[in-house]
N, C-alpha and C positions, 0 to 999 in steps of 0.2 A: 114369797116364792122360795122354796128351798131347793138346793141342788149341790152336787158334788163336782168339783173340777179336778182333773188330773193333768199334771204338767211334767214334761221331760225336756231336757235340752243339754247341749254341749256348747260351752262358750266358744266363740270364734277365737282363733289363735292370737289375734291382736287385741282382745278384750280381757278384762279382769273382773273379779267379783266387785271391786270398787266401782267400776263403770255401771254395773247393774244396780248397785246400791244407790248411786247418784240419781239414776232415773226413778227408782222406786221411792226414794225418800221425797223427791219433788212431787210426785203424784200423790203420795200419802199426805203430804202437807196440804196440797190443794183440796183434798177430800176430807180433811180433818181426821185422818187416820194416824195412828202412832206407828212409827217405824224405828227399828233399831238394828244393831249389828253386834255380833260377838265373833271376832275373827272373820271367817269367810261364810258365816251363817247370817243371813238377812231375814228379818221378820216384819210382819205388818199385823197390827191389832186394830180391830174395828170397834167403833163405839157401841155401847149398849149390848155387847155380846151377840152381835148379829152373825158371828162366824167364829170358827176356831181360828187360832193364830195361823196366818199364812206364812209358811217358812220356806226360804230358798237356801238350801245347803249347797254352797258352791265350793266347798273345800277341795273337791277333786276336779274343779272347773266344769262340772256337770251338775244337773239337778234332776230329781225324780221325786215328785211330791203329789200329795192329794190333800184336799181341804174341803170341808163341808160348810156351806153358807146358808143363811136364812135372811134373805133380803125382802123388805116390805115394799120398796119403791123401785120401779124399773131403772131409774137413774143410778141407783147403787150398783145394780147388775152391770150396767153399761160402764160405769167407772172402773169396776174390776176388770172387765174385758179391755178397757183402754190401757190399764196397767200392763196386762199381758201383751197387748199389741205394741206398746212402747218399748218393751225390752226385747221383743222378737229380733230386731236387727243386730243385737249383740251376740246372737247365737248362730253357730254354723248348722246345728241340728236343733229342731224345735217342734214339739208336738203338744197340743192342747186338746183335751176332750172333756165333755161334760154330759150330764144326764139327759139333756134335751137336744144335743147336737146343735146348740146355738152358736158355737164358736165359728163354724164355717159360714153361717149366715152373717155373723158380725163382720168377718173378714171381707166377705163380698160387699157389704155395705160400706166399709171404710175405703175399699178400693174404688168404689163408685163415687163417693163424696169426699174422700180424703181423710186422713188421720188428723184429729185435733192437735194443734201445736201446743207444746209446753211453753208456758210463759217464763 
């Protein structure tokens, strides 16, 4: 399944790019994705070129990005949404949209069953 995700947000005043990087790197490791950081730009690379590099430029304490994905398995799609859900509490303003309007359905599902805990 291919789709494009757009993401925008402003870090909460008490949070830093390092806080976001900590969460992203943990989720990346759990999913066998590669994460890295150059100053306040965070990135995630996926195996077998299933996506463009997912980039979070937080140098201005806000982000505004777009990324195209080609996932073959539903769990890969869910893992990506879990990443975006996990960093959501670090932002005072946060907006996610995708080609299929799946994000609102995902949020409704995690609100009803709960967000998976990071180990």
